[in-house]
SETOR-132948 format. One record per residue (C-alpha): x, y negated, z negated; residue in one letter; residue number from 1. Coordinates in Angstrom, 2 decimals, m for minus. Each point is the difference from the previous one (the first is absolute). Layout:
<rs>
+---------+---------+---------+------+-----+
|       X |       Y |       Z | code | pos |
+---------+---------+---------+------+-----+
|       X |       Y |       Z |    A | NUM |
...
+---------+---------+---------+------+-----+
</rs>
This chain:
<rs>
+---------+---------+---------+------+-----+
|       X |       Y |       Z | code | pos |
+---------+---------+---------+------+-----+
|   89.21 |   56.97 |  m85.76 |    X |   1 |
|   m1.61 |    2.12 |    2.68 |    X |   2 |
|   m1.71 |   m1.98 |    2.75 |    X |   3 |
|   m2.92 |    1.80 |    1.55 |    X |   4 |
|   m3.17 |   m0.79 |    1.84 |    X |   5 |
|   m2.08 |    0.88 |   m3.08 |    X |   6 |
|    2.23 |   m1.91 |   m2.41 |    X |   7 |
|   m0.24 |   m3.22 |    2.02 |    X |   8 |
|   m3.79 |    0.12 |    0.17 |    X |   9 |
|   m0.18 |    1.40 |    3.51 |    X |  10 |
|   m2.34 |    2.85 |   m0.93 |    X |  11 |
|   m2.43 |   m2.28 |   m1.82 |    X |  12 |
|   m0.09 |   m2.39 |    2.95 |    X |  13 |
|   m0.32 |    2.89 |    2.44 |    X |  14 |
|   m2.98 |    1.49 |   m1.85 |    X |  15 |
|   m2.28 |   m2.97 |    0.60 |    X |  16 |
|    0.14 |    0.64 |    3.77 |    X |  17 |
|   m1.89 |    2.62 |    2.03 |    X |  18 |
|    1.78 |    3.28 |    0.60 |    X |  19 |
|    0.79 |   m0.78 |    3.67 |    X |  20 |
|    2.19 |   m2.97 |   m1.06 |    X |  21 |
|    1.89 |    1.65 |   m2.86 |    X |  22 |
|    2.59 |    1.59 |    2.27 |    X |  23 |
|    0.60 |   m3.38 |    1.69 |    X |  24 |
|    0.39 |   m1.64 |   m3.40 |    X |  25 |
|    2.40 |    2.73 |   m1.14 |    X |  26 |
|    2.19 |   m0.51 |    3.09 |    X |  27 |
|    0.07 |   m3.76 |   m0.55 |    X |  28 |
|    0.77 |    0.33 |   m3.71 |    X |  29 |
|    2.90 |    2.31 |    0.90 |    X |  30 |
|    1.32 |   m2.69 |    2.37 |    X |  31 |
|   m0.31 |   m2.62 |   m2.76 |    X |  32 |
|    1.92 |    2.28 |   m2.38 |    X |  33 |
|    2.82 |   m0.07 |    2.59 |    X |  34 |
|   m0.01 |   m3.81 |   m0.22 |    X |  35 |
|   m2.23 |   m0.94 |    2.95 |    X |  36 |
|   m3.05 |   m2.24 |   m0.08 |    X |  37 |
|   m3.01 |    1.59 |    1.70 |    X |  38 |
|   m3.17 |   m1.55 |    1.39 |    X |  39 |
|   m2.96 |    2.09 |    1.07 |    X |  40 |
|   m3.78 |   m0.04 |    0.18 |    X |  41 |
|   m2.52 |    2.34 |   m1.55 |    X |  42 |
|   m3.76 |    0.25 |   m0.51 |    X |  43 |
|   m1.85 |    0.80 |   m3.15 |    X |  44 |
|   m3.45 |   m0.15 |   m1.44 |    X |  45 |
|   m0.49 |   m3.25 |   m1.88 |    X |  46 |
|   m3.33 |    0.20 |   m1.81 |    X |  47 |
|   m2.41 |    1.13 |    2.69 |    X |  48 |
|    2.07 |   m1.32 |    2.94 |    X |  49 |
|    3.09 |    1.28 |    1.71 |    X |  50 |
|    2.71 |   m2.61 |   m0.21 |    X |  51 |
|    3.19 |   m0.55 |    1.96 |    X |  52 |
|    3.13 |   m0.71 |   m2.02 |    X |  53 |
|    3.49 |   m1.20 |    0.81 |    X |  54 |
|    2.56 |    1.46 |   m2.36 |    X |  55 |
|    3.52 |   m1.26 |   m0.52 |    X |  56 |
|    2.30 |    2.07 |   m2.19 |    X |  57 |
|    3.42 |   m1.39 |   m0.93 |    X |  58 |
|    2.79 |    1.36 |   m2.16 |    X |  59 |
|    1.33 |   m1.79 |   m3.06 |    X |  60 |
|    3.62 |    0.98 |   m0.42 |    X |  61 |
|    1.95 |    0.05 |   m3.20 |    X |  62 |
|    3.54 |   m1.31 |   m0.52 |    X |  63 |
|    1.36 |    3.32 |    1.18 |    X |  64 |
|   m1.82 |   m0.36 |    3.37 |    X |  65 |
|   m2.41 |    2.83 |   m0.70 |    X |  66 |
|   m3.76 |   m0.46 |    0.20 |    X |  67 |
|   m1.32 |   m0.51 |   m3.50 |    X |  68 |
|   m3.52 |   m1.17 |    0.90 |    X |  69 |
|   m2.38 |   m0.37 |    2.92 |    X |  70 |
|   m2.17 |   m3.04 |    0.60 |    X |  71 |
|   m3.16 |    0.84 |    1.90 |    X |  72 |
|   m2.29 |   m2.67 |    1.35 |    X |  73 |
|   m3.33 |    1.02 |    1.54 |    X |  74 |
|   m2.10 |   m2.64 |    1.78 |    X |  75 |
|   m3.57 |    0.50 |    1.16 |    X |  76 |
|    0.05 |   m0.78 |    3.74 |    X |  77 |
|   m3.49 |    1.28 |    0.81 |    X |  78 |
|   m1.32 |   m3.39 |    1.16 |    X |  79 |
|    3.14 |   m0.62 |    2.04 |    X |  80 |
|   m0.45 |    3.37 |    1.73 |    X |  81 |
|   m3.65 |   m0.79 |    0.73 |    X |  82 |
|    0.98 |   m3.37 |    1.51 |    X |  83 |
|    2.66 |    1.71 |    2.10 |    X |  84 |
|   m2.56 |    2.51 |    1.30 |    X |  85 |
|   m2.46 |   m2.80 |    0.80 |    X |  86 |
|    2.77 |   m1.96 |    1.70 |    X |  87 |
|    0.98 |    2.99 |    2.14 |    X |  88 |
|   m3.64 |    0.54 |    0.93 |    X |  89 |
|   m0.36 |   m3.66 |    1.03 |    X |  90 |
|    3.22 |    0.16 |    2.00 |    X |  91 |
|   m1.29 |    3.10 |    1.80 |    X |  92 |
|   m3.32 |   m1.73 |    0.73 |    X |  93 |
|    1.86 |   m3.02 |    1.38 |    X |  94 |
|    2.19 |    2.21 |    2.20 |    X |  95 |
|   m3.10 |    1.73 |    1.35 |    X |  96 |
|   m1.71 |   m3.34 |    0.67 |    X |  97 |
|    3.15 |   m1.34 |    1.65 |    X |  98 |
|    0.16 |    3.02 |    2.31 |    X |  99 |
|   m3.60 |   m0.67 |    1.06 |    X | 100 |
|    0.57 |   m3.66 |    0.87 |    X | 101 |
|    0.27 |   m0.72 |    3.70 |    X | 102 |
|    1.58 |   m3.42 |    0.59 |    X | 103 |
|    0.43 |   m2.08 |    3.11 |    X | 104 |
|    3.51 |   m1.41 |    0.16 |    X | 105 |
|    2.18 |   m1.84 |    2.43 |    X | 106 |
|   m0.97 |   m2.15 |    2.97 |    X | 107 |
|   m3.38 |    0.75 |    1.54 |    X | 108 |
|   m0.44 |   m1.31 |    3.58 |    X | 109 |
|   m3.40 |   m1.68 |    0.31 |    X | 110 |
|   m1.55 |   m1.74 |    3.03 |    X | 111 |
|   m0.42 |   m3.70 |   m0.75 |    X | 112 |
|   m3.16 |   m0.12 |    2.10 |    X | 113 |
|   m2.10 |    3.14 |   m0.61 |    X | 114 |
|    1.74 |    1.11 |   m3.24 |    X | 115 |
|    0.61 |    3.56 |    1.24 |    X | 116 |
|    3.03 |    1.72 |   m1.51 |    X | 117 |
|    2.61 |    1.95 |    1.96 |    X | 118 |
|    0.77 |    3.37 |   m1.57 |    X | 119 |
|    3.25 |    1.98 |    0.15 |    X | 120 |
|   m1.11 |    1.65 |    3.25 |    X | 121 |
|   m0.49 |   m3.40 |    1.68 |    X | 122 |
|   m3.81 |    0.23 |    0.04 |    X | 123 |
|   m2.04 |   m3.05 |   m1.00 |    X | 124 |
|   m2.64 |    0.76 |   m2.63 |    X | 125 |
|   m2.77 |   m1.96 |   m1.65 |    X | 126 |
|    1.12 |   m1.20 |   m3.42 |    X | 127 |
|   m2.51 |    2.32 |   m1.70 |    X | 128 |
|    1.24 |    3.06 |    1.92 |    X | 129 |
|    3.63 |   m0.81 |   m0.76 |    X | 130 |
|   m0.65 |   m0.45 |   m3.73 |    X | 131 |
|   m2.10 |    3.16 |   m0.12 |    X | 132 |
|    2.79 |    2.03 |    1.66 |    X | 133 |
|    2.90 |   m1.51 |   m1.97 |    X | 134 |
|   m1.29 |   m0.65 |   m3.49 |    X | 135 |
|   m2.38 |    1.32 |   m2.59 |    X | 136 |
|   m1.92 |   m3.29 |   m0.03 |    X | 137 |
|   m3.74 |    0.20 |    0.49 |    X | 138 |
|   m1.43 |   m2.84 |    2.02 |    X | 139 |
|   m3.44 |   m1.53 |   m0.14 |    X | 140 |
|   m1.35 |   m2.59 |    2.40 |    X | 141 |
|   m1.34 |   m3.39 |   m0.83 |    X | 142 |
|    0.00 |   m3.38 |    1.70 |    X | 143 |
|    1.68 |   m3.14 |   m1.28 |    X | 144 |
|   m1.82 |   m3.37 |   m0.18 |    X | 145 |
|    1.99 |   m1.44 |    2.93 |    X | 146 |
|   m0.94 |    2.90 |    2.27 |    X | 147 |
|   m3.66 |   m0.21 |   m1.06 |    X | 148 |
|   m0.04 |   m3.62 |    1.13 |    X | 149 |
|    1.59 |    0.89 |    3.34 |    X | 150 |
|   m2.34 |    2.98 |    0.46 |    X | 151 |
|   m3.08 |   m2.08 |   m0.85 |    X | 152 |
|    1.10 |   m2.82 |    2.32 |    X | 153 |
|    0.62 |    2.48 |    2.84 |    X | 154 |
|   m3.42 |    1.60 |   m0.54 |    X | 155 |
|   m1.64 |   m3.45 |    0.01 |    X | 156 |
|    1.90 |   m0.98 |    3.12 |    X | 157 |
|   m1.05 |    3.23 |    1.77 |    X | 158 |
|   m3.59 |   m0.58 |   m1.03 |    X | 159 |
|    0.11 |   m3.57 |    1.28 |    X | 160 |
|    1.63 |    1.02 |    3.29 |    X | 161 |
|   m2.50 |    2.82 |    0.48 |    X | 162 |
|   m2.91 |   m2.38 |   m0.67 |    X | 163 |
|    1.48 |   m2.58 |    2.39 |    X | 164 |
|    0.40 |    2.65 |    2.73 |    X | 165 |
|   m3.56 |    1.13 |   m0.53 |    X | 166 |
|   m1.17 |   m3.58 |    0.45 |    X | 167 |
|    2.02 |   m0.32 |    3.22 |    X | 168 |
|   m1.51 |    3.22 |    1.33 |    X | 169 |
|   m3.43 |   m1.36 |   m0.80 |    X | 170 |
|    0.37 |   m2.87 |    2.47 |    X | 171 |
+---------+---------+---------+------+-----+
</rs>
């Protein structure tokens, strides 16, 4: 019995694929006829969509060790390919975002009294200036409830002292 690509169904299988993949399929079928299992990917129109396929072709050998048949399994991997592309896109976006992150790390010397921070050059900077120069953080100013109380008490005290001084000057 003559074993050939056409006899084992290779030409029928090959004909369902676009022309640009037929040469690849021929090469792989020839490898299978030599006794090797081949795995490759190809694309073909599936209805109105182009689909990605994983193809595994394996020889079935007779008692004499010669290839008497070929088993071909084709799996639609279109969704898998789309997920892989999305995954790669997300990974690239994460790498880009990571490259843009500016982080403060290590020990940062800070004055326990005025809260100024010493930079690498030894200069003491206001906290806001240091953060602006060494991070991508954007600061906004507000006042906490404790400081409001202190500020209001100081303003009241200044008002009272000023009024008391005015009264003393009056006499």
